[in-house]
N, C-alpha and C positions, 0 to 999 in steps of 0.2 A: 572665637571665629576659627582658629586653627583646628580645634577639635571637630567642629562642624564640617569643615572642608575635608578633613581626613576621612570622616564617615561617608561623605558624598563621594570621595574618590574610591573608596572600597565598594560602595554600591554601584558605581559606574563600571568598575572592573568586573565585578561579578555579573552584571547585566550583559556586558560584552562577551564574557566567557559563556554565559548561558545561550546567547544568540549564536555564537560560533559552534556550539554543540547542537542546538535545537534546529537550526535551519537545515543543515545537511541531513539530520535525522528525519525531519519532516519530508524532505524530498525522497529520501530512501524509503520511507514508509509508503508514500504515494506510488513509487515505482513498483514496490512489491505488491501493493493492492491491485494495481493495474495488471500485473502479470498473473495474479491469482484469478482475477475476473476473466481474463482472456482464456485461461486454462479451464475455468468453469464453463464458459460459453462453448468451448470446443468439446468438452465432455458432454454437455447437453446435446449438442448437434450430433455427436456420435451415438448417443443413447437413442435419440429420435430416429436416426437412420437404422439402428439395430432393431428398434421396435417395428419400424416399417417393414424390415425384412421378415421379422417373425410373423407379422400380420398378413403377409402375402398369401394368397390361396395356394394350396399345394398343386404342383404340376401333375397332370394325369398322363400316364404313359400308355 
């Protein structure tokens, strides 16, 4: 019984350690993904605006 409880203790400690590392890493990952998506959307909007400028008819003087 003591051998089994020792193994369970090690398993629980490693599980807690993994959660302490994994949860903040997951939040950090989602934060970075959200920032990248925002940047991509801004780049797309700027590209569309630039293409609209290029497609405007030339002004005749």
